[in-house]
C-alpha positions in Angstrom: 116.4 57.7 47.5 118.5 60.4 47.0 121.9 59.3 44.4 125.6 60.9 44.8 126.3 62.1 41.3 129.4 61.2 40.4 132.1 62.3 37.2 134.9 60.6 36.2 137.9 62.9 34.8 141.1 62.4 32.5 142.4 63.6 29.7 140.7 61.8 26.4 138.3 59.5 28.2 139.4 56.6 26.7 139.7 54.3 29.2 140.3 55.3 32.8 137.2 57.2 33.1 135.7 54.9 31.5 136.8 51.6 33.2 135.7 53.8 36.7 132.6 54.5 35.6 131.6 51.2 34.8 132.5 49.9 37.9 130.7 52.8 40.0 127.6 51.6 38.1 128.4 48.1 38.1 128.7 47.6 41.6 127.2 51.1 43.8 124.0 49.1 44.6 121.7 51.7 42.3 123.2 54.9 44.9 125.6 56.5 42.3 124.1 58.7 39.2 127.6 58.4 37.3 129.2 59.3 34.0 132.7 60.4 32.8 134.2 62.6 30.6 137.9 64.1 29.0 139.1 67.5 28.0 139.4 65.8 25.2 137.6 63.6 23.0 138.3 59.9 21.8 137.3 57.0 21.5 136.8 54.2 24.2 140.0 52.6 23.9 139.2 48.4 22.6 141.3 47.0 25.2 139.1 48.7 28.0 136.2 47.3 27.0 137.9 43.8 26.5 139.2 43.9 30.0 135.7 45.1 31.4 134.0 42.2 29.9 136.9 40.2 31.2 135.2 40.7 34.9 131.1 41.2 33.6 131.3 44.7 32.8 129.6 45.7 29.2 131.0 49.4 28.2 130.4 48.7 24.4 126.9 51.8 25.0 129.6 54.1 25.9 131.4 57.3 23.9 134.2 59.4 24.9 132.7 63.3 25.8 134.2 66.2 26.8 134.0 67.8 30.3 132.0 70.8 28.6 128.4 69.0 28.3 128.9 68.6 32.3 130.0 71.9 34.0 126.8 73.5 34.3 125.6 70.4 35.9 125.8 69.6 39.9 127.6 67.0 40.9 128.7 65.8 44.5 132.1 64.6 43.1 134.7 65.0 40.9 137.3 62.7 40.7 140.1 63.1 38.1 141.9 59.7 37.3 145.2 61.5 35.6 147.3 64.0 36.8 146.8 65.9 33.6 143.0 66.1 34.4 143.9 66.5 37.6 145.8 70.4 36.8 143.4 71.2 34.2 140.5 70.4 36.0 138.4 73.8 36.3 136.6 75.5 39.4 133.3 73.2 40.9 130.7 74.8 43.1 132.3 74.8 47.3 129.6 72.3 47.0 131.3 69.6 44.8 134.1 67.3 46.6 137.3 67.2 44.5 139.0 64.4 44.7 142.1 62.7 42.6 143.3 59.3 42.3 146.3 59.4 40.1 146.6 56.1 37.5 149.5 54.7 35.0 147.7 55.2 31.9 147.2 51.4 30.3 147.0 53.4 26.7 150.7 54.1 27.1 151.8 51.0 26.8 153.5 49.0 24.3 154.7 45.6 23.3 152.4 42.6 22.6 149.1 42.8 22.7 149.1 40.7 25.6 151.7 42.6 27.2 149.6 45.7 26.9 146.6 43.6 28.2 148.8 42.9 31.6 148.7 46.4 32.1 145.4 47.1 31.1 144.2 44.6 34.2 146.5 45.9 35.9 145.0 49.4 36.2 141.4 47.9 35.8 142.2 46.0 39.4 143.5 49.4 40.6 140.3 51.5 39.7 138.3 48.5 41.2 140.2 48.5 44.6 139.7 52.1 44.3 135.7 52.0 43.4 134.9 49.9 46.4 136.8 51.9 49.0 135.0 54.8 48.0 131.6 52.9 47.9 132.1 51.2 51.7 133.4 54.7 52.9 130.8 56.5 54.8 132.8 59.9 55.0 131.4 63.3 53.9 133.1 66.9 53.8 131.5 70.3 54.5 133.0 73.6 55.4 132.8 74.1 59.2 131.8 76.9 61.8 132.7 78.1 65.1 130.3 75.2 66.7 132.9 72.9 65.2 135.5 74.0 66.8 135.3 71.6 70.3 135.9 68.7 67.9 138.4 70.4 65.6 140.3 70.6 69.5 140.1 67.2 70.0 141.4 65.6 67.3 144.4 68.5 66.9 145.0 67.7 70.0 145.7 64.0 69.6 147.7 65.1 66.8 149.7 67.2 69.2 150.4 64.0 71.9 151.0 61.5 69.3 154.3 63.9 68.1 153.4 63.0 64.4 152.5 65.9 62.8 153.7 69.1 64.2 156.0 70.9 66.6 153.4 71.8 68.8 153.7 70.6 72.4 151.0 72.6 73.9 146.7 70.9 73.8 144.6 73.9 72.1 140.8 74.7 73.5 137.8 75.4 72.0 138.1 78.7 72.0 141.6 78.8 70.9 140.1 77.1 67.7 137.3 79.2 66.9 139.9 82.0 66.2 140.6 80.0 64.0 137.5 81.3 61.9 138.7 84.9 60.3 136.0 85.0 57.4 139.1 84.7 54.9 140.5 81.5 55.5 138.6 78.3 55.3 138.2 75.1 57.6 136.7 72.2 56.5 135.7 69.3 58.4 135.1 65.5 57.5 132.5 63.7 59.4 131.5 59.7 59.6 127.1 59.9 59.8 127.0 63.5 61.1 130.3 63.1 63.7 133.4 65.4 62.6 136.7 62.5 62.6 139.2 65.1 61.0 139.3 68.4 59.5 141.8 70.8 56.7 142.4 74.1 57.6 144.0 77.7 56.1 145.9 79.8 58.5 147.8 82.9 56.9 151.7 82.3 55.7 153.0 85.5 56.2 151.8 89.5 57.7 153.2 91.2 54.0 150.8 92.5 51.5 152.8 90.4 48.8 151.6 87.0 50.3 147.7 88.1 50.9 146.5 85.4 49.0 149.3 82.4 50.4 148.0 80.4 52.7 149.4 77.5 55.3 147.8 74.6 55.2 147.0 71.5 57.9 145.2 68.4 58.4 144.3 65.4 60.9 142.6 62.4 61.2 140.9 61.7 64.6 143.2 58.2 65.8 140.7 55.9 64.8 140.1 56.8 61.2 143.5 57.3 60.1 145.0 55.6 57.0 141.2 55.1 55.8 141.1 58.4 53.2 139.6 61.0 55.0 142.7 63.2 55.0 142.5 62.5 51.6 138.8 63.4 51.1 139.2 67.2 53.6 142.3 67.8 51.7 139.9 67.8 48.5 137.5 69.7 50.1 139.9 72.0 51.1 141.4 73.4 48.0 138.1 73.6 46.3 137.1 75.7 49.6 140.3 77.6 48.8 139.8 78.5 45.7 136.6 79.8 46.5 137.5 81.8 49.2 140.0 83.8 46.3 143.6 81.7 47.6 146.2 81.4 45.1 148.5 79.1 47.0 148.7 76.6 49.9 151.8 75.8 51.9 152.9 73.5 54.3 155.9 70.9 56.2 155.2 67.5 56.9 157.6 66.1 59.0 159.8 63.5 56.5 158.7 60.4 57.8 155.3 60.9 57.6 155.0 58.9 54.7 150.4 59.3 54.9 150.6 62.7 54.8 153.2 63.3 52.2 151.3 60.5 50.0 147.8 62.1 50.8 149.5 65.2 49.7 151.0 64.1 46.2 147.6 62.6 45.5 145.9 65.9 45.6 148.7 67.4 43.5 150.7 69.1 45.7 154.8 69.0 45.2 157.4 68.6 47.1 159.5 71.6 46.9 162.9 70.6 49.2 163.8 69.3 52.5 164.4 72.0 55.6 167.4 70.9 57.3 167.0 71.2 61.4 164.1 73.4 60.7 162.8 72.9 64.5 163.0 71.3 67.5 160.8 68.2 68.9 161.3 67.6 72.6 164.6 68.7 71.9 165.4 67.1 69.1 166.3 68.8 65.8 163.8 67.9 62.6 163.4 68.2 59.0 160.7 69.2 57.3 159.5 68.8 53.9 158.0 71.6 52.4 154.9 71.4 50.4 153.0 73.8 47.5 150.1 73.8 45.5 148.5 76.4 43.2 145.0 76.6 44.1 143.7 79.5 41.8 144.4 82.7 39.3 
């Protein structure tokens, strides 16, 4: 059995990434080769050692490590578990899936030791829940090809029909979707056992030359797979593909009530710039749009 190689990153590799490494190794049933590192190295936090020991996981042999010793190694998945590490994370090869899980830093907790332990236990339990979901999920991502146009059109048309994510009202054909593949703007798909269940795509932002490296993006998930993290997987993969393609920034507009999409974008490091008031009409109703953006390259 080929083990899936997973690297967890945070700033100091002292608590969150260490706990994530410990949980995945303990719960993964031998299916993962796992490590953790930081943008800086310090120590494994004593309270992290203590709360993990409470659930039967010994981090006593763990040490705090810097990222540079892992950069030349092949990783199937790199997971940043703090916002600072997400911003400073280097570019990994396109085959590497990038995920961002934003956890509060328990090391910053103040108060008595018992009060600090309560924070560490809460973050420990949040990390465990994410790890368990990660293990259970069979979703994989890859760069799309024109052979995926039919599946992408089907999923996009579900989004159009549901009136939750786009001003578009006319269904698209596979032939029209095939036209998205221009050799410049990447498209990725998320699969479950070889079945395409979601996609993320980029497209031209404006025709002026000054905007050549800016792209709009969209993420859509099949109805039966919504709220299962598929969109987040697809978006993380799209960010990496966009870097590889030489794009500089991704932008999009989201209906304010589309809370799932807004949360996925925040988790992927996007910021909400502001709101376009009554930016377009959908079925005769003027709708606002939340503007989001993320720098992805140099």
